[in-house]
Structure formats: structure tokens, C-alpha cells
N, C-alpha and C positions, 0 to 999 in steps of 0.2 A: 574901622579907622576912617574918620571923616576927612582928616587932613593928612594926606600921605607925606607932606613935607616934614612931619615929626617922626617918621619911620625910623630914622637913624638914632633916635633917643629911646627906642623901645627895647626892653629887655625881653627878647623873643623867647628865651629859655623859660620864662615864667608862664607861658601860655600852655594851657592843657588841651587835650584832644578836642573837646566840644568847642572851645573858643577858636581853635584853628579851623574847624568846620565852618563855623559862622563867619569867620573872617574870609576864608578862601572862597566861600560861596558868593560873597559880595566883592571881594578884592583879590582875584586870582593872581595878580601881579606880585603878591607877597609869597608865592609858593617857594621861592628859593630860600626863604627864611625858616620854613616849616621843619620841625623835627617830626618826620613822618612816623617815627616809632611810637609817638604818643597817641596815634589813632588806633582804636580797637575796631572789631568788626562792625559794630553798630555805627561808629563814626565814619568808617569808610563807606558803608552803605548810604548813609545820609549825604556824604560829600558827593559820591558818584552819581547819585540820583539827579543832582542839579549841575554837577560839573564832571561829566564823563571824561573830559580831557586829562584828568589826573589818573586815569586807569594804569598808565605805565609805571606809576609809583606805588601802586597798591600791593600790599602783602595779602594776597587772596586767601592764604591759609588762616587768616584771622577771622574770616567771615563764618558765622554759624548759620543754622537753619533759618532763623528769623531774618537775619541780615540778607541772606540770599533771596528769600521770598520778597522782601521789600525792594531790594535792588532790581530783581528780574522783572517785577511788575512795572517799574518805571523805565528800566533800560534793558530790554530783553537781548540786546546785542551782546551782553556780557555772558550769555549762556556758554560760550566757548571756554570761559574761565572756570566753569563749574566742574572741571575734571577734579578739582580739589574739594568739591562739595559732597558731603555725605547726605544723600537725599533722605536717608532715614532720620536725619536731624530735624526734618520739618514735620510739624504735627498736623493734625487733621484740618485745623483752621488755616494754617499757612498754605497747605495744599489747595484748599478750596479757593482761597484768595488768588493764588497763582493761576489755577485752572480757569477761574472765572474771567481773568484778564487774558490768559494765554493758553487756550485750550490744547495747543500742540504739545504742551508739557505733560499731558495726561499719561503719555507712554513712559514717563520716568517715575511716576508715582508708585511707590512700593505697594505690593498687594495688601499688606497689613500695616497700618500706621497707628501710632499711639493717639489716644484722645488728647485734646488740648487741655 
């Protein structure tokens, strides 16, 4: 939204998850208008990569293996939220990407992982 003076004319309910991510990355001041339930795991991962300040609103259970892999490479401080992460959800490529960036995660890699 280029001109926030028109925000009061917006029908916020029509915005989908991806639009919310794009908007909040650029204009976080509209967070109070967001229907957070519209964000799935991928959208949460994308949003938190650039705007970690929204972590307190995240439904961590929505994140799957790919979402966790993407998020942790960009924002490893969210590792403590991984108690809800099923590490077996990550495939070989996701593990390789995480470990290349964050070698300390090697200890969490399951002994047998599925190919990508």
C-alpha cells in the first residue's frame, strides 16, 4: 500500500495469506488488521524470514519440513520453536541446505532420511 491514508477504505477481509506476507514485509504497521489464520506454514516462514518480530503471533504447528528448513537457514534463533517440528519431515535436500548453513544442526538429522 503506497498511500496509507487510504487504509480505512480497505476491505482487509479480502486479503489472502500471500498478500498479507507481501504487505507486512513492507508495511508492518498494518499487523493489527491481519487475519493471521490466513497464513499457512509457507507464508509464516516467508514472513518471519524478513520480519521476525511477528514470531509471537505465529502458529508454529502450521510449519512443515520445508518451512522449517527455509526459516531456520534465515533465522536460526527460532530453533527453540522446533519442539513442534517433526525432523523426519525434512528430506535429504532440506537437511543438506540446513547443515550447509548451520552445521550445528547435524546432530538433529535422523539416521535415515527419505530422498527428495
